[in-house]
C-alpha positions as CSV (number, residue, x, y, z in Angstrom):
1,M,22.6,-14.8,-2.5
2,P,22.0,-13.3,-5.9
3,V,19.8,-10.2,-6.1
4,E,16.9,-12.1,-7.7
5,E,16.8,-14.6,-5.0
6,R,17.0,-12.0,-2.3
7,V,14.1,-10.1,-3.9
8,E,12.0,-13.2,-4.1
9,D,12.8,-14.1,-0.5
10,L,11.9,-10.7,0.7
11,L,8.6,-10.7,-1.2
12,K,7.7,-14.0,0.3
13,R,8.4,-12.8,3.9
14,T,6.6,-9.4,3.4
15,T,3.0,-9.3,4.6
16,L,0.3,-7.8,2.4
17,E,0.0,-4.9,4.9
18,E,3.7,-4.2,4.5
19,K,3.4,-4.3,0.7
20,V,0.5,-1.9,0.8
21,A,2.3,0.4,3.1
22,Q,5.2,0.7,0.7
23,M,2.8,2.5,-1.7
24,R,1.9,5.1,0.9
25,S,3.7,8.3,1.5
26,I,3.6,11.0,4.1
27,W,3.0,14.5,2.9
28,D,1.1,16.9,5.3
29,A,1.1,14.3,8.1
30,K,4.9,14.2,8.2
31,S,4.9,16.8,11.0
32,D,3.3,14.0,13.1
33,V,6.5,12.0,13.0
34,F,8.8,14.8,14.1
35,D,9.6,15.9,17.6
36,A,9.6,19.5,19.0
37,K,13.1,20.1,17.5
38,L,11.8,19.1,14.0
39,E,13.8,15.9,14.1
40,F,12.5,12.5,13.0
41,D,11.0,10.5,15.9
42,P,11.2,6.7,15.2
43,A,8.9,6.0,18.1
44,K,6.2,8.2,16.7
45,M,6.7,6.7,13.3
46,A,6.4,3.1,14.7
47,K,3.2,4.0,16.5
48,L,1.5,5.8,13.6
49,Y,2.7,3.6,10.8
50,P,3.4,0.2,12.2
51,D,3.6,-1.4,8.8
52,G,5.9,1.3,7.4
53,I,5.6,3.7,4.5
54,G,7.2,4.4,1.1
55,P,8.6,7.9,0.8
56,I,8.4,10.9,2.9
57,C,7.5,13.6,0.4
58,Q,9.3,16.9,0.5
59,A,11.3,16.0,3.6
60,L,12.3,19.5,4.3
61,G,8.7,20.7,4.5
62,C,9.1,23.4,1.9
63,H,5.4,23.6,1.3
64,R,4.7,24.1,5.1
65,P,6.0,27.4,6.5
66,D,5.7,26.0,10.0
67,L,8.2,23.2,9.1
68,A,10.5,25.0,6.7
69,A,13.9,26.4,7.6
70,G,13.9,25.3,11.2
71,A,10.7,27.2,12.2
72,S,9.3,26.0,15.4
73,R,6.0,24.0,15.5
74,P,2.8,25.7,16.7
């Protein structure tokens, strides 16, 4: 299928909630989707954001000392 057709098909099958979720991002709340080892937890993500999200901003947590450079969570 050509790209244009694939895009149109996807847009038709995407709910309004999913489209809106694509405009959201996680910034400070990204710690809520990590586990105790600071690894991404898909189960937490699915529970907190069932319709998905757009980007995870500053994925390394550089602006949060408790998430940067492998620091343990409080």
